[in-house]
C-alpha positions, -999 to 999 in steps of 0.1 A, spaced: 107 -92 -118 84 -73 -143 92 -98 -171 84 -127 -148 50 -111 -139 40 -113 -176 57 -146 -183 38 -165 -157 3 -160 -170 17 -168 -205 30 -201 -192 -3 -208 -175 -22 -201 -207 1 -224 -228 -3 -251 -202 -41 -247 -202 -42 -249 -240 -20 -280 -241 -42 -297 -215 -73 -288 -234 -58 -303 -265 -49 -335 -246 -85 -336 -233 -98 -334 -269 -74 -361 -281 -83 -384 -252 -120 -378 -260 -115 -388 -296 -98 -420 -283 -127 -428 -261 -112 -422 -226 -139 -402 -207 -121 -402 -173 -89 -388 -188 -109 -362 -207 -127 -350 -176 -94 -349 -156 -75 -330 -182 -104 -306 -188 -106 -299 -151 -68 -292 -150 -71 -269 -179 -99 -250 -162 -78 -247 -130 -50 -232 -150 -74 -207 -165 -86 -198 -130 -49 -193 -120 -45 -167 -148 -75 -148 -134 -62 -150 -99 -28 -138 -110 -43 -108 -127 -64 -100 -96 -35 -102 -72 -13 -81 -96 -40 -54 -96 -43 -56 -58 -5 -52 -54 -5 -22 -78 -33 -6 -58 -15 -12 -25 17 3 -39 -2 33 -52 -19 38 -18 14 36 0 30 61 -23 1 86 -18 2 82 20 39 90 21 36 122 1 37 155 21 6 176 26 -1 196 -5 -35 213 -3 -37 249 7 -59 240 37 -34 214 49 -5 238 46 -24 265 66 -32 241 94 4 229 94 16 265 97 -8 274 125 -5 243 147 29 251 162 17 286 175 -13 282 198 -19 314 217 -43 301 245 -64 271 256 -94 284 236 -73 282 204 -74 244 205 -112 243 208 -117 268 180 -91 250 158 -72 282 152 -103 302 141 -120 332 157 -119 330 194 -117 352 225 -84 350 245 -86 359 281 -55 365 302 -59 334 323 -62 312 292 -29 323 276 -2 297 274 27 321 268 
């Protein structure tokens, strides 16, 4: 698949160059309509190369974002929160997000 990703723009470029050559030859022979048509096709292939590069970059970015989202939490703050979340001591713990709070007997969950 990786080789095809690089071969496709190369084929587009070769086709665009060939069409540009044909447009030049047809201009030399005096056929203006064929020159315009072949030149337009050559430009379309050049645009296809740019679009291919753009979509390839978007795919790489999406793959990178997906890999980053699937990684486990690694920062010290995330690990501390992950350690504290399973052990709430009272209702006030939730509003204080595990920080300093005052537990009363009626608020205790255990």
